[in-house]
C-alpha positions as CSV (number, residue, x, y, z in Angstrom):
1,M,-9.0,-9.4,12.4
2,R,-6.3,-11.3,10.0
3,V,-7.9,-11.1,6.9
4,Q,-8.8,-7.0,8.1
5,Q,-5.4,-6.1,8.7
6,Q,-4.2,-8.2,5.2
7,Q,-6.3,-5.5,3.8
8,V,-5.2,-2.4,4.9
9,N,-1.4,-3.5,4.3
10,A,-2.6,-4.0,0.4
11,A,-4.2,-0.5,0.7
12,E,-1.4,1.0,2.6
13,R,1.4,-0.7,-0.4
14,D,-1.1,0.9,-3.1
15,E,-1.2,4.3,-1.6
16,F,2.7,4.4,-1.4
17,A,4.2,2.6,-4.7
18,R,6.8,4.2,-6.6
19,L,4.8,6.6,-8.8
20,L,5.1,6.0,-12.4
21,G,6.1,8.7,-15.3
22,P,4.2,8.5,-18.9
23,A,7.4,6.8,-20.9
24,E,6.6,4.0,-18.0
25,V,3.0,3.2,-18.2
26,A,3.1,3.9,-22.3
27,E,5.7,0.7,-22.2
28,W,3.3,-0.9,-20.1
29,L,0.3,-0.3,-22.0
30,G,2.5,-0.8,-26.0
31,V,1.2,2.9,-26.6
32,S,2.9,5.8,-27.8
33,V,3.6,8.5,-24.6
34,A,2.0,11.0,-26.9
35,W,-1.4,8.9,-26.1
36,V,-0.2,8.6,-22.4
37,R,-0.3,12.1,-22.0
38,D,-3.7,12.7,-24.3
39,H,-6.0,10.4,-22.3
40,A,-4.3,11.9,-18.8
41,T,-5.1,15.5,-19.8
42,R,-8.4,14.9,-21.2
43,K,-11.4,17.0,-19.4
44,S,-12.5,13.7,-18.5
45,P,-9.4,11.8,-18.3
46,R,-9.0,7.9,-18.7
47,I,-6.0,7.0,-16.5
48,P,-5.8,8.8,-13.4
49,A,-2.9,11.1,-13.0
50,V,-1.1,13.0,-10.6
51,K,-0.1,16.5,-11.6
52,A,3.1,18.3,-10.0
53,G,3.2,21.6,-12.4
54,K,4.0,20.3,-15.7
55,L,4.6,16.7,-14.5
56,L,2.3,13.6,-14.9
57,R,2.8,10.8,-13.0
58,F,0.8,7.6,-12.5
59,R,-0.1,5.2,-9.5
60,P,0.1,1.9,-10.5
61,V,-2.7,0.8,-9.3
62,D,-4.5,3.6,-11.6
63,V,-3.1,2.0,-14.6
64,Q,-4.1,-1.4,-13.5
65,G,-7.4,-0.6,-12.9
66,F,-7.6,1.3,-17.2
67,I,-6.6,-2.0,-17.6
68,K,-9.3,-3.7,-16.2
69,H,-11.9,-1.4,-17.3
70,Y,-11.0,-1.4,-20.7
71,W,-10.0,-4.6,-21.3
72,R,-12.1,-7.5,-22.1
73,S,-11.5,-11.0,-22.8
74,G,-8.1,-10.1,-24.1
75,D,-9.6,-8.1,-26.5
76,L,-9.5,-4.7,-25.9
77,E,-13.0,-2.8,-25.9
78,V,-13.9,0.1,-28.5
79,Y,-13.7,3.3,-26.6
80,R,-16.9,5.2,-26.6
81,D,-16.9,9.2,-26.1
């Protein structure tokens, strides 16, 4: 029961974490803001974003998921479209 409660608390923390702007994500990933916007606004976005009008915001858990998906053994995986 205790482990289950810890998992629920962790999920709630991720769900209500402060949203990041494109500049913060770009700094985190070491890329340009234009690169972040491009990868978030594609027909099939690589980085999930929350859109509020023209604003883009990112959940830290989604950025971490992007990193885990595209990062392998210290080398950035080659993107394939």
